[in-house]
Structure formats: structure tokens, C-alpha cells
N, C-alpha and C positions, 0 to 999 in steps of 0.2 A: 306635139304628139308624135310618137314613133310608130312607124309602120314596118313590119318585117314578117318574114315567113316563120311559121311555127317551128320548122326544122332548124331554124337558127337560134332558138331559145337556148341560152346557156344554163346548164344544170350544175349543181354542186355548191352554189353559193347559198347554202341553206342557213336558216336561223334557228337556234336551239335555246329554249328557256327551261332550265332545270332548277327545281326548288326542293328543299328538304330541311330537316333539322340540322343544327350544328353538328359537325363531325361525321356526317353521312357520306362525304366525298363529293360534294357539289363542285368545289373548285378543282380538286385533283382529277376529276373526270376529263377536264380539258386537256390534260397531258397526253391523252390517247389520240388526239388529233395529230396526224403526221404533217409537219411543216413548221414554219417559223411563226411564232405567236406573240401578240402584244397583249399583255395582261394589264387592264386598267382596274386597279383595286379601289373600291369605294368603301371598304370596311377594314382596312389594315390587316388583311389576311394573307399578305403576300408571302409569309414564311412558308406556307404550304408549297409554294413553287420553288423552293430552294433545291437546286440540283437539276431542275428541268432543262433539257437541252433545247436550244433554239427558242428561248423565251426572253422577251424584254418586258420589264415591269415599269408601268407609269403610275406613280403614287401621288395623288393630289395632296397638297399641304393644307394646314389648318385654315389659312386664309381663303383657300379655294372652297373648302366646305362651308365657310361662312357666307359664301355667295354661290352655293351649288346650283341654284335655280338658273343663274346666268352662265356659270362656269362650264357645266357639263355640255350644254348646246354649243358653246364656243369651242370646246375641246373637240367635239365630233364634227363640226362644220368648218373650222379654221385650222386647227393644229393637225388633226388626224389625216386629212386628205394629202398633206404634204409628206406624210410618212407611209402612206398606204401601200406603196409598191414594195416596201421592205418586209411586209408580213403576209402570211397565208391565212391567218385567222385572227379575229379581234375578240377578246374576252373582256366582259364587264362583270365584275364581282364586287359588290352585291347590290342589285337594283333596289331591294327592299330597304336597305339601310338609309337611303337618302330621302325617303318619302316624307318623314316628319320634318327634316331640315327644310326641304323645299316648301312644304306647307306653311311652316312657321315664317319663312321669308316672304311668302305671298300674302299672308294674312295682314301684314302691316300696310299693304297697299289696297286692300279691299274693304268694303263697307260691312260685309258680313261673312261668316264662315262658309256659307253655301257658295258664294262667289269664289272664295279661295279654293274650295274643293274642286269646283268646275274648272278653274284655271290649271290646277295641278293635273287633273285628268287630261286636259288638252296638251299639257306639257309632256306627259308620258307618251301621248300619241305622236307628238312631233319627234320625240327621241327615237321611237321605233321606226318611224318613217325615214329618219335620217340614217339609221343603221341599215335599213333595207337598200337605200340608195348607194351604200358603200360598195355593193357588188362583190362582197367578200363573205366567206363563212363567218357567222357571228355566234358566239356562245355567251349566254347571260345566265347568271345565277340569282336566286332569290331565296329568302327564308320561307319556311312553311308556316301556314296558319291553319288552325283546326277549329271546328265548332260542331256542336251536336245538333242533329236534325231528326225530327220524327216524321216517318213516311206516312202514306195514306192508310197503312195497316196498323199504325200505332207503334211501329218498331223504331227504336232509337238507333241512330248510327252516327259515327264520327265522319265528318267530311274534311278532306284535305285539299288545300288550295294554296296559291301563291300569296304571300303576305303583302298584299297591296289592297287599298280601297277597291271595292268590287268594280266600280266604274273605271277606275284607273287601271285595274288589272285587265279588264276587257279591252280598253283602248290600247294598252301596251302589248298584250299578248296576241292581239288579233292578226298581226302580220307574221307571226312566227310559224315556221313549218312544223316544229316539234315543241310541245310543252310536256314535260315529264316530271314525275315525282320520284326522287331517289330516296331509298329507305332500306333498312335491313329486313330480310324475310325471317321466318321462324327459325331458320338455321343460322342466322347471323350473316348470311350472304347479302352483300349490297346488290340491289336491283333497281332498275328504273322502270316505272309504270308509264307506258306511252299512250294508252287509250283510256277513256273514261270508263269507270266500272260502277257508277252509282254513288261512289264515295270520293273518287279522285278527280280533280280538275286536271285534264290532260287532253292532248290531241296529237295525232301523227298523220300528216298528209303526205309523207314520203313513201311509206310502204305499209304492209299489213301487220307489222309486228305489234304485239300488245305489251311486251316488256322485253328488256334486254339487260345484259350485264353492262356496267359502265364502260368497260373496255371495248364493247361492241357498238356503242352508240353511233359512232361516225362511220363504221365500216359496213353497216347494214346487215351484219350476220344475223341469222335467225336463231342460232343456238343460244340457250340461256344456261348452258352447262359449262363449268370450268373443266380444264383438262386435268386428268389424274393419271398417274402411272398405272398400267394394268397390274393387277395382283398376280403373283406367280403361285402355282400350286407347290406342294411339298415335293412332288415328283420333278417339277421343272427346276426347283432350287437345287435338287441333288444332281 
């Protein structure tokens, strides 16, 4: 057990979990973090990072995916610590893609599916605990899952959440500082929802922001407006 003064707590090693539909900018949001980044791609979406400055890609091979249940923990506990001082942020893209693989691999060792699901939930919990112990900023992406729900007034609504088994999601997301949903608003502008609104699974324990532009996720800016050149009047043009 560590004992230290609260004044000595290090800040800035925050953990972000951003989920959304394909093409909404989950992966590309990571490029706005200033510093050297390690991108561990779990869904072969590394092409998005082409041209990123200060970014190294780690791409598991097929044999790694065939044993993802053992491979990913070893990657995070054995390989990554030896490289950690080379990077300012660790990116894992996409945590949802490996859920079915891990479950399938666990099922062959369990008597029933319930035991397998419980084991995978614990597995996700161990992964997020390992990420927290890295003491580096961590950015993780996931797919979006939706379902319809009827509230107490009989009104139907669509609920947005991370595409993980509910208990696995809670086990995994519990230690993250920020969980947000990236989506396009009615104008087509990409936005990240940072606080729950009755339909969106989200949390933000870093500040009071309810939403932000992807480019402002890491800098903490409150503005949700993009910069536009001021329009000139006819008189000014003359």
C-alpha cells in the first residue's frame, strides 16, 4: 500500500473510452493528443493513422487473434512495459472487436456459457486495471450498440452504449475517467457526448463539459464551436 500526500497526486494520466458507429472518427480523434503515440490496433483499422506524426502502430497477427484471451494480457504486462518510456499515450482500437473471440476461446474450457461470460467479464476488468497501472494517458475505442427502451411514461427511446456485454462493459469502463459517444449532430458536425442524458451511456469526471468537438477532447476546452472566418460587409470589401 502506498501512502502519500494528496498534493503529490499526478494528474494528466487520464483514461478515455470513446465509442461510436463506423466512420464517426473514433480512431482519428486520438491524433489530437499532442505527443508520441502507440496505436495497438485490434480491428485492422490502422490505415486511418496514415500520415499521423509521432505514431507507432502495433498490429497483432492472425495467430495472436487466435489466442487473444492470453495474447492481449501478455502484450500489456510483458511487452508494453519495456516500451512504455517511448510513448506519451497508449491507444487501443477497438476493444469491442475482440469480445466474441475471447468468449469463444473461453467457452472451450468452461462447463457452461454462464461461466464463460463471467470469465470474460473478469478478463475485461483485469485489462482495464492493467491499463490504469501504466500511469500513462490511455485512449480506447469501441463500437456503438443501440437498443430501444420504453420509459415509465410509455415513451420509446433509443439508448446508445458501448458494444460490450453489459457486465463486461461495466467492469471495463468503471476505471475510465471519460466515456463518451462520438456521433454526427443534425448539421453533420462530429461531436462527443460526455455526460449521460437519459439515452447515452457516458461519464466525465475530469470537468463539467457535457460535450465537445473531437479536437477538444484532450485539451479541456469548453467551446463546441469551430472557428470560421468572420464575414466582411460590402463596405469592408470595398
